[in-house]
C-alpha positions as a Markdown table, in Angstrom:
| # | Residue | x | y | z |
|---|---|---|---|---|
| 1 | Unk | 132.3 | 82.3 | 124.0 |
| 2 | Unk | 135.1 | 84.0 | 125.8 |
| 3 | Unk | 137.4 | 87.0 | 125.4 |
| 4 | Unk | 135.8 | 90.0 | 123.8 |
| 5 | Unk | 132.5 | 88.1 | 123.1 |
| 6 | Unk | 129.5 | 88.8 | 125.3 |
| 7 | Unk | 127.3 | 86.0 | 126.6 |
| 8 | Unk | 124.4 | 85.6 | 124.2 |
| 9 | Unk | 120.9 | 85.4 | 125.6 |
| 10 | Unk | 118.6 | 82.7 | 124.3 |
| 11 | Unk | 116.2 | 84.2 | 121.8 |
| 12 | Unk | 112.6 | 82.9 | 121.9 |
| 13 | Unk | 111.5 | 81.3 | 118.7 |
| 14 | Unk | 108.6 | 82.7 | 116.7 |
| 15 | Unk | 105.6 | 80.7 | 117.8 |
| 16 | Unk | 105.1 | 79.2 | 114.4 |
| 17 | Unk | 108.7 | 78.1 | 114.1 |
| 18 | Unk | 108.6 | 76.7 | 117.7 |
| 19 | Unk | 105.5 | 74.7 | 116.7 |
| 20 | Unk | 107.4 | 73.3 | 113.7 |
| 21 | Unk | 110.1 | 72.1 | 116.1 |
| 22 | Unk | 107.5 | 70.3 | 118.2 |
| 23 | Unk | 106.0 | 68.6 | 115.1 |
| 24 | Unk | 108.4 | 65.6 | 114.8 |
| 25 | Unk | 107.9 | 64.6 | 118.4 |
| 26 | Unk | 104.1 | 64.9 | 118.0 |
| 27 | Unk | 104.1 | 62.7 | 114.9 |
| 28 | Unk | 106.1 | 60.1 | 116.8 |
| 29 | Unk | 103.6 | 60.1 | 119.6 |
| 30 | Unk | 100.5 | 60.5 | 117.3 |
| 31 | Unk | 100.9 | 59.0 | 113.9 |
| 32 | Unk | 97.7 | 60.7 | 112.9 |
| 33 | Unk | 98.8 | 64.1 | 114.2 |
| 34 | Unk | 97.3 | 67.2 | 112.4 |
| 35 | Unk | 99.1 | 70.5 | 111.9 |
| 36 | Unk | 97.0 | 73.7 | 112.2 |
| 37 | Unk | 99.9 | 76.1 | 112.5 |
| 38 | Unk | 101.8 | 76.9 | 109.4 |
| 39 | Unk | 100.3 | 79.0 | 106.5 |
| 40 | Unk | 100.5 | 76.5 | 103.7 |
| 41 | Unk | 97.7 | 76.0 | 101.3 |
| 42 | Unk | 97.0 | 72.3 | 100.5 |
| 43 | Unk | 94.6 | 70.7 | 98.2 |
| 44 | Unk | 91.6 | 70.0 | 100.5 |
| 45 | Unk | 91.1 | 66.5 | 99.0 |
| 46 | Unk | 94.6 | 65.2 | 98.7 |
| 47 | Unk | 96.7 | 67.2 | 101.3 |
| 48 | Unk | 99.4 | 67.9 | 98.8 |
| 49 | Unk | 100.6 | 71.5 | 98.4 |
| 50 | Unk | 98.4 | 73.3 | 96.0 |
| 51 | Unk | 100.0 | 74.8 | 92.9 |
| 52 | Unk | 98.4 | 76.0 | 89.6 |
| 53 | Unk | 98.8 | 73.4 | 86.9 |
| 54 | Unk | 100.4 | 75.8 | 84.4 |
| 55 | Unk | 103.0 | 76.8 | 86.9 |
| 56 | Unk | 103.7 | 73.1 | 87.7 |
| 57 | Unk | 104.3 | 72.4 | 84.0 |
| 58 | Unk | 106.5 | 75.4 | 83.5 |
| 59 | Unk | 108.6 | 74.5 | 86.5 |
| 60 | Unk | 109.3 | 71.1 | 84.9 |
| 61 | Unk | 110.4 | 72.7 | 81.7 |
| 62 | Unk | 112.5 | 75.4 | 83.3 |
| 63 | Unk | 114.6 | 72.9 | 85.2 |
| 64 | Unk | 115.4 | 70.7 | 82.2 |
| 65 | Unk | 119.0 | 69.6 | 82.7 |
| 66 | Unk | 120.1 | 70.6 | 79.3 |
| 67 | Unk | 118.6 | 74.0 | 79.5 |
| 68 | Unk | 120.0 | 74.6 | 83.0 |
| 69 | Unk | 123.5 | 73.8 | 81.8 |
| 70 | Unk | 123.4 | 76.8 | 79.4 |
| 71 | Unk | 122.2 | 79.3 | 82.1 |
| 72 | Unk | 124.9 | 79.9 | 84.7 |
| 73 | Unk | 125.2 | 83.6 | 84.7 |
| 74 | Unk | 124.0 | 86.0 | 87.5 |
| 75 | Unk | 120.7 | 87.7 | 87.0 |
| 76 | Unk | 120.8 | 91.5 | 87.4 |
| 77 | Unk | 120.0 | 92.8 | 90.9 |
| 78 | Unk | 116.4 | 93.7 | 90.0 |
| 79 | Unk | 115.8 | 90.2 | 88.5 |
| 80 | Unk | 114.0 | 88.9 | 85.5 |
| 81 | Unk | 112.0 | 91.5 | 83.6 |
| 82 | Unk | 109.4 | 88.8 | 82.6 |
| 83 | Unk | 108.8 | 87.8 | 86.2 |
| 84 | Unk | 108.6 | 91.4 | 87.4 |
| 85 | Unk | 106.1 | 92.4 | 84.7 |
| 86 | Unk | 104.1 | 89.1 | 84.8 |
| 87 | Unk | 103.6 | 89.1 | 88.5 |
| 88 | Unk | 102.8 | 92.9 | 88.6 |
| 89 | Unk | 100.2 | 92.4 | 85.9 |
| 90 | Unk | 98.6 | 89.4 | 87.7 |
| 91 | Unk | 98.3 | 91.2 | 91.1 |
| 92 | Unk | 97.7 | 94.8 | 90.0 |
| 93 | Unk | 95.7 | 94.0 | 86.8 |
| 94 | Unk | 96.6 | 95.2 | 83.3 |
| 95 | Unk | 95.0 | 98.6 | 83.4 |
| 96 | Unk | 96.7 | 99.7 | 86.6 |
| 97 | Unk | 100.0 | 98.2 | 85.6 |
| 98 | Unk | 100.0 | 100.0 | 82.3 |
| 99 | Unk | 99.0 | 103.3 | 83.9 |
| 100 | Unk | 101.7 | 103.0 | 86.6 |
| 101 | Unk | 104.6 | 101.2 | 84.9 |
| 102 | Unk | 106.5 | 104.4 | 84.2 |
| 103 | Unk | 105.9 | 105.6 | 87.8 |
| 104 | Unk | 107.2 | 102.4 | 89.5 |
| 105 | Unk | 110.4 | 100.7 | 90.5 |
| 106 | Unk | 110.3 | 96.9 | 90.9 |
| 107 | Unk | 112.5 | 94.1 | 91.8 |
| 108 | Unk | 112.3 | 90.3 | 92.0 |
| 109 | Unk | 112.9 | 89.2 | 95.5 |
| 110 | Unk | 113.5 | 86.1 | 97.7 |
| 111 | Unk | 109.9 | 85.7 | 98.8 |
| 112 | Unk | 107.7 | 87.8 | 100.9 |
| 113 | Unk | 110.0 | 88.2 | 103.9 |
| 114 | Unk | 112.9 | 89.6 | 101.8 |
| 115 | Unk | 110.5 | 91.8 | 100.0 |
| 116 | Unk | 109.6 | 93.4 | 103.3 |
| 117 | Unk | 113.3 | 93.5 | 104.3 |
| 118 | Unk | 114.1 | 95.5 | 101.2 |
| 119 | Unk | 111.2 | 97.9 | 101.9 |
| 120 | Unk | 112.6 | 98.4 | 105.5 |
| 121 | Unk | 116.1 | 99.1 | 104.4 |
| 122 | Unk | 115.3 | 101.3 | 101.5 |
| 123 | Unk | 112.6 | 103.4 | 103.3 |
| 124 | Unk | 114.8 | 103.8 | 106.4 |
| 125 | Unk | 117.7 | 105.1 | 104.3 |
| 126 | Unk | 115.4 | 107.5 | 102.4 |
| 127 | Unk | 114.4 | 109.4 | 105.5 |
| 128 | Unk | 116.3 | 112.6 | 106.2 |
| 129 | Unk | 118.4 | 111.6 | 109.3 |
| 130 | Unk | 119.3 | 115.2 | 110.1 |
| 131 | Unk | 115.6 | 116.0 | 110.5 |
| 132 | Unk | 115.0 | 112.8 | 112.5 |
| 133 | Unk | 117.9 | 113.5 | 114.9 |
| 134 | Unk | 118.7 | 110.5 | 117.1 |
| 135 | Unk | 115.4 | 108.8 | 116.7 |
| 136 | Unk | 114.3 | 106.1 | 114.2 |
| 137 | Unk | 111.3 | 106.5 | 111.9 |
| 138 | Unk | 108.2 | 104.7 | 113.1 |
| 139 | Unk | 106.5 | 101.7 | 111.6 |
| 140 | Unk | 102.8 | 101.5 | 112.4 |
| 141 | Unk | 101.3 | 98.1 | 111.7 |
| 142 | Unk | 98.3 | 96.1 | 112.7 |
| 143 | Unk | 100.0 | 93.4 | 114.7 |
| 144 | Unk | 98.9 | 90.2 | 112.9 |
| 145 | Unk | 102.1 | 88.7 | 111.6 |
| 146 | Unk | 104.7 | 89.0 | 114.4 |
| 147 | Unk | 107.6 | 88.6 | 112.0 |
| 148 | Unk | 106.9 | 92.1 | 110.8 |
| 149 | Unk | 108.5 | 93.3 | 114.0 |
| 150 | Unk | 111.6 | 91.2 | 113.4 |
| 151 | Unk | 111.9 | 92.4 | 109.8 |
| 152 | Unk | 111.5 | 96.1 | 110.6 |
| 153 | Unk | 112.8 | 96.3 | 114.1 |
| 154 | Unk | 116.4 | 97.3 | 113.3 |
| 155 | Unk | 115.4 | 100.2 | 111.1 |
| 156 | Unk | 112.2 | 101.4 | 112.7 |
| 157 | Unk | 110.5 | 102.1 | 116.0 |
| 158 | Unk | 107.6 | 99.6 | 116.1 |
| 159 | Unk | 104.1 | 100.8 | 117.0 |
| 160 | Unk | 101.1 | 98.4 | 116.8 |
| 161 | Unk | 97.4 | 98.6 | 117.3 |
| 162 | Unk | 95.0 | 95.8 | 118.0 |
| 163 | Unk | 93.3 | 94.5 | 114.8 |
| 164 | Unk | 90.3 | 93.3 | 116.9 |
| 165 | Unk | 88.5 | 95.2 | 119.5 |
| 166 | Unk | 87.3 | 93.9 | 122.9 |
| 167 | Unk | 84.3 | 92.3 | 121.2 |
| 168 | Unk | 86.4 | 90.5 | 118.6 |
| 169 | Unk | 85.4 | 92.8 | 115.8 |
| 170 | Unk | 87.7 | 94.6 | 113.4 |
| 171 | Unk | 89.0 | 97.7 | 115.2 |
| 172 | Unk | 88.6 | 100.3 | 112.4 |
| 173 | Unk | 88.2 | 103.3 | 114.7 |
| 174 | Unk | 91.4 | 102.3 | 116.6 |
| 175 | Unk | 93.5 | 102.3 | 113.4 |
| 176 | Unk | 92.0 | 105.7 | 112.3 |
| 177 | Unk | 92.9 | 107.1 | 115.6 |
| 178 | Unk | 96.5 | 105.8 | 115.4 |
| 179 | Unk | 97.0 | 107.2 | 111.9 |
| 180 | Unk | 95.5 | 110.5 | 112.9 |
| 181 | Unk | 98.1 | 110.9 | 115.6 |
| 182 | Unk | 101.0 | 109.5 | 113.6 |
| 183 | Unk | 104.3 | 111.4 | 113.5 |
| 184 | Unk | 105.3 | 112.6 | 110.0 |
| 185 | Unk | 108.2 | 110.2 | 110.1 |
| 186 | Unk | 105.8 | 107.2 | 110.1 |
| 187 | Unk | 105.4 | 104.4 | 107.6 |
| 188 | Unk | 102.0 | 102.6 | 107.7 |
| 189 | Unk | 102.1 | 98.8 | 107.0 |
| 190 | Unk | 98.8 | 97.1 | 106.2 |
| 191 | Unk | 97.9 | 93.6 | 104.9 |
| 192 | Unk | 96.0 | 94.0 | 101.6 |
| 193 | Unk | 93.8 | 90.9 | 102.1 |
| 194 | Unk | 93.4 | 87.6 | 103.9 |
| 195 | Unk | 94.6 | 89.1 | 107.1 |
| 196 | Unk | 97.3 | 86.8 | 108.6 |
| 197 | Unk | 96.0 | 86.1 | 112.1 |
| 198 | Unk | 92.2 | 86.2 | 112.2 |
| 199 | Unk | 91.1 | 86.4 | 108.5 |
| 200 | Unk | 89.0 | 89.6 | 109.1 |
| 201 | Unk | 89.5 | 92.0 | 106.2 |
| 202 | Unk | 88.5 | 95.6 | 105.6 |
| 203 | Unk | 85.6 | 96.7 | 103.5 |
| 204 | Unk | 86.2 | 99.0 | 100.5 |
| 205 | Unk | 84.6 | 101.8 | 102.4 |
| 206 | Unk | 86.9 | 101.2 | 105.4 |
| 207 | Unk | 89.9 | 101.1 | 103.0 |
| 208 | Unk | 88.8 | 104.4 | 101.4 |
| 209 | Unk | 88.6 | 106.1 | 104.9 |
| 210 | Unk | 92.1 | 104.8 | 105.8 |
| 211 | Unk | 93.7 | 105.8 | 102.5 |
| 212 | Unk | 92.1 | 109.2 | 102.5 |
| 213 | Unk | 93.7 | 109.8 | 105.9 |
| 214 | Unk | 97.1 | 108.4 | 104.9 |
| 215 | Unk | 97.0 | 110.6 | 101.7 |
| 216 | Unk | 96.1 | 113.7 | 103.7 |
| 217 | Unk | 99.0 | 113.1 | 106.1 |
| 218 | Unk | 101.3 | 112.2 | 103.2 |
| 219 | Unk | 102.5 | 109.1 | 104.9 |
| 220 | Unk | 104.3 | 106.3 | 103.0 |
| 221 | Unk | 102.3 | 103.0 | 102.8 |
| 222 | Unk | 103.4 | 99.4 | 102.6 |
| 223 | Unk | 100.8 | 96.9 | 101.4 |
| 224 | Unk | 101.8 | 93.4 | 102.3 |
| 225 | Unk | 100.2 | 91.2 | 99.7 |
| 226 | Unk | 100.6 | 87.5 | 100.3 |
| 227 | Unk | 97.1 | 86.1 | 99.7 |
| 228 | Unk | 95.8 | 87.9 | 96.6 |
| 229 | Unk | 93.1 | 85.8 | 95.0 |
| 230 | Unk | 92.7 | 83.5 | 98.0 |
| 231 | Unk | 90.7 | 85.9 | 100.1 |
| 232 | Unk | 88.4 | 87.2 | 97.4 |
| 233 | Unk | 88.4 | 87.5 | 93.6 |
| 234 | Unk | 91.6 | 89.0 | 92.3 |
| 235 | Unk | 89.8 | 92.2 | 91.2 |
| 236 | Unk | 88.4 | 92.5 | 94.7 |
| 237 | Unk | 91.7 | 91.8 | 96.5 |
| 238 | Unk | 93.5 | 94.4 | 94.5 |
| 239 | Unk | 91.1 | 97.1 | 95.6 |
| 240 | Unk | 93.5 | 98.7 | 98.2 |
| 241 | Unk | 96.3 | 98.7 | 95.7 |
| 242 | Unk | 94.2 | 100.5 | 93.1 |
| 243 | Unk | 92.8 | 102.9 | 95.7 |
| 244 | Unk | 96.3 | 103.8 | 97.0 |
| 245 | Unk | 97.7 | 104.2 | 93.5 |
| 246 | Unk | 94.8 | 106.5 | 92.5 |
| 247 | Unk | 95.3 | 108.7 | 95.6 |
| 248 | Unk | 99.0 | 109.2 | 94.6 |
| 249 | Unk | 100.2 | 107.7 | 97.9 |
| 250 | Unk | 103.8 | 106.6 | 97.8 |
| 251 | Unk | 103.2 | 102.9 | 98.2 |
| 252 | Unk | 105.5 | 99.9 | 98.6 |
| 253 | Unk | 103.7 | 96.9 | 97.3 |
| 254 | Unk | 105.2 | 93.7 | 98.8 |
| 255 | Unk | 104.1 | 90.6 | 96.9 |
| 256 | Unk | 104.7 | 86.9 | 97.9 |
| 257 | Unk | 104.0 | 84.0 | 95.5 |
| 258 | Unk | 104.3 | 81.3 | 98.2 |
| 259 | Unk | 100.5 | 80.9 | 98.6 |
| 260 | Unk | 98.8 | 82.0 | 95.5 |
| 261 | Unk | 101.3 | 80.2 | 93.2 |
| 262 | Unk | 102.3 | 77.4 | 95.6 |
| 263 | Unk | 106.0 | 78.4 | 95.5 |
| 264 | Unk | 106.9 | 78.2 | 99.2 |
| 265 | Unk | 110.5 | 76.8 | 98.8 |
| 266 | Unk | 110.9 | 78.6 | 95.5 |
| 267 | Unk | 111.3 | 81.9 | 97.4 |
| 268 | Unk | 110.0 | 84.3 | 94.8 |
| 269 | Unk | 108.4 | 87.6 | 95.4 |
| 270 | Unk | 108.2 | 91.1 | 94.0 |
| 271 | Unk | 108.7 | 94.6 | 95.6 |
| 272 | Unk | 107.2 | 97.5 | 93.8 |
| 273 | Unk | 107.7 | 101.2 | 94.8 |
| 274 | Unk | 104.6 | 102.9 | 93.3 |
| 275 | Unk | 103.9 | 106.6 | 92.6 |
| 276 | Unk | 107.6 | 107.4 | 92.3 |
| 277 | Unk | 107.2 | 109.8 | 89.5 |
| 278 | Unk | 109.6 | 108.8 | 86.7 |
| 279 | Unk | 110.4 | 111.6 | 84.3 |
| 280 | Unk | 109.0 | 114.2 | 86.7 |
| 281 | Unk | 110.6 | 113.2 | 90.0 |
| 282 | Unk | 114.4 | 113.6 | 90.3 |
| 283 | Unk | 114.3 | 111.0 | 93.1 |
| 284 | Unk | 113.3 | 108.1 | 90.7 |
| 285 | Unk | 116.9 | 107.3 | 89.6 |
| 286 | Unk | 118.4 | 107.6 | 93.1 |
| 287 | Unk | 115.6 | 105.4 | 94.5 |
| 288 | Unk | 116.3 | 102.7 | 91.9 |
| 289 | Unk | 120.0 | 102.9 | 92.6 |
| 290 | Unk | 119.3 | 102.6 | 96.4 |
| 291 | Unk | 117.2 | 99.5 | 95.8 |
| 292 | Unk | 120.0 | 97.9 | 93.7 |
| 293 | Unk | 122.6 | 98.8 | 96.2 |
| 294 | Unk | 120.5 | 97.4 | 99.1 |
| 295 | Unk | 120.0 | 94.1 | 97.1 |
| 296 | Unk | 123.7 | 93.9 | 96.5 |
| 297 | Unk | 124.4 | 94.1 | 100.2 |
| 298 | Unk | 121.9 | 91.4 | 101.2 |
| 299 | Unk | 121.9 | 88.7 | 98.5 |
| 300 | Unk | 123.5 | 90.3 | 95.4 |
| 301 | Unk | 121.0 | 88.9 | 92.9 |
| 302 | Unk | 118.0 | 86.7 | 92.9 |
| 303 | Unk | 117.8 | 83.1 | 91.6 |
| 304 | Unk | 116.7 | 82.3 | 88.0 |
| 305 | Unk | 114.4 | 79.4 | 88.9 |
| 306 | Unk | 111.5 | 79.3 | 89.4 |
| 307 | Unk | 111.1 | 83.0 | 88.5 |
| 308 | Unk | 111.8 | 82.1 | 84.8 |
| 309 | Unk | 108.9 | 79.6 | 84.9 |
| 310 | Unk | 106.6 | 82.1 | 86.5 |
| 311 | Unk | 107.6 | 84.8 | 84.1 |
| 312 | Unk | 107.0 | 82.6 | 81.1 |
| 313 | Unk | 103.5 | 81.8 | 82.1 |
| 314 | Unk | 102.4 | 85.2 | 83.4 |
| 315 | Unk | 103.6 | 87.2 | 80.4 |
| 316 | Unk | 100.9 | 85.5 | 78.3 |
| 317 | Unk | 97.5 | 87.1 | 78.9 |
| 318 | Unk | 95.6 | 83.9 | 78.3 |
| 319 | Unk | 97.7 | 82.0 | 80.7 |
| 320 | Unk | 97.3 | 84.8 | 83.3 |
| 321 | Unk | 93.6 | 84.4 | 83.0 |
| 322 | Unk | 93.9 | 80.7 | 83.4 |
| 323 | Unk | 96.0 | 81.1 | 86.5 |
| 324 | Unk | 93.5 | 83.5 | 87.9 |
| 325 | Unk | 90.8 | 80.9 | 87.3 |
| 326 | Unk | 92.8 | 78.2 | 89.1 |
| 327 | Unk | 93.4 | 80.5 | 92.0 |
| 328 | Unk | 89.6 | 81.1 | 92.1 |
| 329 | Unk | 89.0 | 77.3 | 92.3 |
| 330 | Unk | 91.5 | 77.0 | 95.2 |
| 331 | Unk | 89.7 | 79.9 | 97.0 |
| 332 | Unk | 86.3 | 78.2 | 96.7 |
| 333 | Unk | 87.9 | 75.0 | 98.2 |
| 334 | Unk | 89.1 | 77.2 | 101.1 |
| 335 | Unk | 85.6 | 78.6 | 101.5 |
| 336 | Unk | 84.2 | 75.1 | 101.7 |
| 337 | Unk | 86.8 | 74.1 | 104.4 |
| 338 | Unk | 86.1 | 77.3 | 106.3 |
| 339 | Unk | 82.3 | 76.5 | 106.4 |
| 340 | Unk | 83.1 | 72.9 | 107.4 |
| 341 | Unk | 85.3 | 74.0 | 110.2 |
| 342 | Unk | 82.7 | 76.5 | 111.5 |
| 343 | Unk | 80.2 | 73.6 | 111.4 |
| 344 | Unk | 82.5 | 71.3 | 113.3 |
| 345 | Unk | 82.5 | 73.8 | 116.1 |
| 346 | Unk | 78.7 | 74.0 | 116.0 |
| 347 | Unk | 78.9 | 77.5 | 114.5 |
| 348 | Unk | 79.9 | 78.9 | 117.9 |
| 349 | Unk | 82.5 | 81.2 | 116.4 |
| 350 | Unk | 80.9 | 83.6 | 113.8 |
| 351 | Unk | 84.4 | 85.0 | 113.0 |
| 352 | Unk | 85.3 | 81.8 | 111.1 |
| 353 | Unk | 82.7 | 82.4 | 108.3 |
| 354 | Unk | 83.2 | 86.2 | 108.5 |
| 355 | Unk | 86.9 | 85.8 | 107.7 |
| 356 | Unk | 88.6 | 85.2 | 104.4 |
| 357 | Unk | 91.7 | 83.4 | 103.2 |
| 358 | Unk | 93.8 | 80.8 | 105.0 |
| 359 | Unk | 93.4 | 81.9 | 108.7 |
| 360 | Unk | 90.9 | 82.2 | 111.5 |
| 361 | Unk | 91.3 | 83.0 | 115.2 |
| 362 | Unk | 89.0 | 81.6 | 117.7 |
| 363 | Unk | 89.8 | 83.8 | 120.7 |
| 364 | Unk | 91.1 | 87.4 | 120.7 |
| 365 | Unk | 93.4 | 86.5 | 123.6 |
| 366 | Unk | 94.1 | 82.9 | 122.5 |
| 367 | Unk | 93.6 | 79.6 | 124.2 |
| 368 | Unk | 94.3 | 79.3 | 127.9 |
| 369 | Unk | 97.5 | 77.4 | 128.7 |
| 370 | Unk | 95.6 | 74.4 | 129.8 |
| 371 | Unk | 93.4 | 74.4 | 126.7 |
| 372 | Unk | 96.5 | 74.6 | 124.5 |
| 373 | Unk | 98.2 | 71.7 | 126.3 |
| 374 | Unk | 95.1 | 69.5 | 126.2 |
| 375 | Unk | 94.6 | 70.2 | 122.4 |
| 376 | Unk | 98.2 | 69.2 | 121.7 |
| 377 | Unk | 97.9 | 66.2 | 124.0 |
| 378 | Unk | 95.4 | 64.8 | 121.5 |
| 379 | Unk | 97.7 | 65.2 | 118.5 |
| 380 | Unk | 96.6 | 68.6 | 117.2 |
| 381 | Unk | 99.6 | 70.9 | 116.7 |
| 382 | Unk | 98.3 | 74.3 | 117.6 |
| 383 | Unk | 99.3 | 77.9 | 118.4 |
| 384 | Unk | 98.7 | 79.4 | 121.8 |
| 385 | Unk | 97.1 | 82.4 | 120.1 |
| 386 | Unk | 94.3 | 80.1 | 118.8 |
| 387 | Unk | 95.1 | 81.1 | 115.2 |
| 388 | Unk | 94.2 | 78.2 | 112.9 |
| 389 | Unk | 95.5 | 77.8 | 109.4 |
| 390 | Unk | 92.4 | 76.3 | 107.6 |
| 391 | Unk | 94.3 | 76.2 | 104.4 |
| 392 | Unk | 96.7 | 73.6 | 105.8 |
| 393 | Unk | 94.0 | 71.1 | 107.0 |
| 394 | Unk | 92.4 | 68.6 | 104.6 |
| 395 | Unk | 88.6 | 68.3 | 104.4 |
| 396 | Unk | 88.9 | 64.9 | 105.9 |
| 397 | Unk | 90.8 | 66.1 | 109.0 |
| 398 | Unk | 88.6 | 69.2 | 109.7 |
| 399 | Unk | 85.9 | 67.3 | 111.7 |
| 400 | Unk | 88.6 | 65.8 | 114.0 |
| 401 | Unk | 90.2 | 69.2 | 114.7 |
| 402 | Unk | 86.8 | 70.7 | 115.5 |
| 403 | Unk | 85.8 | 67.8 | 117.7 |
| 404 | Unk | 89.0 | 68.0 | 119.8 |
| 405 | Unk | 88.7 | 71.8 | 120.2 |
| 406 | Unk | 85.0 | 71.5 | 121.1 |
| 407 | Unk | 85.8 | 68.7 | 123.6 |
| 408 | Unk | 88.5 | 70.7 | 125.3 |
| 409 | Unk | 86.5 | 73.9 | 125.4 |
| 410 | Unk | 83.4 | 72.1 | 126.7 |
| 411 | Unk | 85.3 | 70.4 | 129.5 |
| 412 | Unk | 86.5 | 73.7 | 130.9 |
| 413 | Unk | 83.2 | 75.6 | 130.9 |
């Protein structure tokens, strides 16, 4: 571009997106190629994208041609009430939802990424810029999902810490130290469960220590919740949500339904600003207004489908329980595949069975470049970081992935 336009630099692709661009060429060269990169949950037996049966049935009904023809108006910026309540009840549990509903601002969003984008924009605008001066507020996060930096980078200074220590164990003391030294203008972002990188989650005791410190320092908290029910049982995976709520921490709960409801291309999610203080806090109304105004400036209003289908199912308590049971079955399938993958590598990587959810990471610092190239040369699409999405590999393909990796690692000893 000429004239007043500057020359644009090439922007490196996110490694996962870069892998997706390599995929067509790999399939052409290896018709039996296997993808280990993208965080999609498939049925371990069939390889099709997993989705709860009740959601599948409701989607078919919701997109009925005759029904669609009658529904052409915009949804309000905050979205469908049935979706917002149904998803909040599923993820938070009925007792917590009913306790906090009057103390919470929620909005239906366009999937998990837009949920976090709204959190970034709203929180950044809520800081007192006069007190900040020329600096941005700080986002402290634990480095797993690199897209966090892209989502929050325009509004926040980014500070990370290593989720794993030098021995490949969860670096709890490192995070406590970071939070202890955090500036007051800091937002802490943590993944609630199924940690997206290595699958290593915190224990309830570790969560309690972190949340006690966050509460004492009065720091806002973002809980990125994309894998609820797929790491542990839903009551277990919601522990940090309940613990943060009970400590009266101002918490932004970011929920994605891509994985636990199988709605990747449906782009549905929920953002919930908890412990806002409706009725007692004069900031409740302005915060809701700010959220609406931010939505208006980004996408105006969310789509009706498939949120209508999800809301219809999840507003019924019996159906919510059935959905939770289906998610539990999917989780046990994931556990079986995790054990099979560990076995295919001769149980040489304890972190595989120690982890939960869709992901594991073989090496803290990733594959060497040569290992990475040799793995891909054998038709296994991989990430240089050595993060493997177990959820995206069928049970039948796991032995081959393990055999290729073992062969490459053994050859370079």
